[in-house]
C-alpha positions as CSV (number, residue, x, y, z in Angstrom):
1,X,-52.4,-37.7,-23.0
2,X,-55.8,-38.4,-24.5
3,X,-57.7,-37.5,-21.3
4,X,-55.9,-34.2,-21.4
5,X,-56.8,-33.7,-25.0
6,X,-60.4,-34.4,-24.2
7,X,-60.4,-32.0,-21.2
8,X,-58.9,-29.2,-23.5
9,X,-61.4,-29.7,-26.2
10,X,-64.1,-29.2,-23.7
11,X,-62.5,-26.4,-21.7
12,X,-59.5,-24.8,-23.8
13,X,-59.1,-22.2,-20.9
14,X,-58.1,-24.7,-18.3
15,X,-54.7,-23.7,-17.4
16,X,-54.0,-26.8,-15.2
17,X,-54.7,-29.0,-18.1
18,X,-52.3,-27.2,-20.4
19,X,-49.6,-27.5,-17.5
20,X,-50.4,-31.2,-17.2
21,X,-50.0,-31.6,-21.0
22,X,-46.7,-29.8,-20.7
23,X,-45.5,-32.2,-18.1
24,X,-46.4,-35.4,-20.0
25,X,-44.6,-33.9,-23.1
26,X,-41.5,-33.3,-21.1
27,X,-41.6,-36.8,-19.7
28,X,-41.7,-37.8,-23.4
29,X,-38.6,-35.5,-24.1
30,X,-40.6,-33.2,-26.2
31,X,-39.2,-30.0,-24.8
32,X,-40.5,-27.6,-27.4
33,X,-44.1,-28.9,-27.3
34,X,-43.9,-29.0,-23.5
35,X,-42.9,-25.3,-23.5
36,X,-45.6,-24.4,-25.6
37,X,-48.2,-26.2,-23.4
38,X,-46.9,-24.3,-20.4
39,X,-47.1,-21.1,-22.3
40,X,-50.6,-21.8,-23.2
41,X,-51.2,-22.2,-19.4
42,X,-49.5,-18.7,-18.8
43,X,-51.7,-17.1,-21.3
44,X,-54.6,-18.1,-19.4
45,X,-53.1,-17.5,-15.9
46,X,-50.1,-15.3,-16.1
47,X,-49.3,-15.7,-12.3
48,X,-49.5,-19.6,-12.5
49,X,-46.4,-20.5,-10.4
50,X,-45.9,-24.1,-11.7
51,X,-46.2,-23.1,-15.4
52,X,-43.8,-20.3,-14.8
53,X,-41.4,-22.7,-13.0
54,X,-41.7,-25.2,-15.9
55,X,-41.4,-22.4,-18.5
56,X,-38.1,-21.0,-16.7
57,X,-36.5,-24.6,-16.7
58,X,-37.4,-25.3,-20.2
59,X,-36.3,-22.1,-21.6
60,X,-32.9,-22.7,-19.9
61,X,-32.8,-26.3,-21.1
62,X,-33.3,-24.9,-24.6
63,X,-30.5,-22.2,-24.3
64,X,-33.1,-19.4,-24.2
65,X,-31.7,-17.7,-21.1
66,X,-33.0,-14.3,-21.4
67,X,-36.5,-15.8,-21.6
68,X,-35.8,-18.2,-18.7
69,X,-34.5,-15.2,-16.6
70,X,-37.9,-13.4,-17.3
71,X,-39.9,-16.5,-16.3
72,X,-37.8,-17.0,-13.1
73,X,-38.0,-13.2,-12.1
74,X,-42.0,-13.3,-12.7
75,X,-42.0,-16.5,-10.6
76,X,-40.1,-15.1,-7.8
77,X,-42.5,-12.1,-7.5
78,X,-45.1,-14.8,-6.6
79,X,-42.9,-16.9,-4.5
80,X,-39.9,-14.9,-3.3
81,X,-39.0,-17.5,-0.6
82,X,-38.7,-20.5,-3.1
83,X,-35.1,-21.6,-3.1
84,X,-35.5,-23.7,-6.2
85,X,-36.5,-20.6,-8.2
86,X,-33.5,-18.6,-6.8
87,X,-31.1,-21.6,-7.8
88,X,-32.7,-21.8,-11.3
89,X,-32.2,-17.9,-11.7
90,X,-28.6,-18.3,-10.6
91,X,-28.0,-21.0,-13.3
92,X,-29.4,-18.8,-16.0
93,X,-27.4,-15.7,-15.0
94,X,-24.3,-17.9,-14.9
95,X,-25.1,-19.0,-18.5
96,X,-25.6,-15.4,-19.3
97,X,-22.1,-14.7,-18.0
98,X,-23.4,-12.5,-15.1
99,X,-21.6,-14.4,-12.5
100,X,-21.8,-11.8,-9.6
101,X,-25.6,-11.8,-9.8
102,X,-25.6,-15.5,-10.3
103,X,-23.8,-15.9,-7.1
104,X,-26.2,-13.6,-5.3
105,X,-29.0,-15.7,-6.5
106,X,-27.5,-18.9,-5.2
107,X,-26.6,-17.4,-2.0
108,X,-30.1,-16.3,-1.7
109,X,-31.4,-19.9,-2.2
110,X,-29.1,-21.2,0.4
111,X,-30.1,-18.4,3.0
112,X,-33.7,-19.7,2.5
113,X,-32.8,-23.5,2.6
114,X,-29.1,-24.1,3.9
115,X,-27.4,-26.8,2.2
116,X,-29.8,-27.0,-0.7
117,X,-28.1,-29.4,-3.2
118,X,-29.1,-27.7,-6.4
119,X,-28.0,-24.3,-5.2
120,X,-24.6,-25.7,-4.0
121,X,-23.9,-27.5,-7.3
122,X,-24.6,-24.2,-9.1
123,X,-22.6,-22.3,-6.9
124,X,-19.5,-24.5,-7.2
125,X,-20.0,-24.1,-11.1
126,X,-20.2,-20.3,-10.8
127,X,-17.1,-20.1,-8.4
128,X,-15.2,-22.3,-10.8
129,X,-16.2,-20.1,-13.8
130,X,-15.1,-16.9,-11.8
131,X,-11.7,-18.7,-10.9
132,X,-11.2,-19.6,-14.5
133,X,-11.9,-16.0,-15.6
134,X,-9.5,-14.6,-13.0
135,X,-6.9,-17.0,-14.1
136,X,-7.2,-16.0,-17.7
137,X,-7.0,-12.3,-16.9
138,X,-4.1,-12.6,-14.6
139,X,-1.7,-14.1,-17.3
């Protein structure tokens, strides 16, 4: 972390160093600080895919689902064939209780990479939520 601080002191516009700092902070379970570091990278390079991916994941972990969705949608403009981004988007949409869209995102991930474990796990959770909701409304 000290080397990252030195690099950022010399060159505060180095997006990769901000993202690296974010990764270190996340490894230390300092999610809020990690998110801030990734957002700093995105201020410099708004299309920086890895920072967008990390920001989406962190927003989601912090329960900030609308912001996570925005990050995933922005990342998908740059990498529309990335099954991990589609699966992450599906998870976020499910948390926002937008199950139909969530299922579509997971299905897209599975079209891109059949059998992709994260997408399968999220899809099972979405289908479970849909089933529980149907059971409630049919009573």
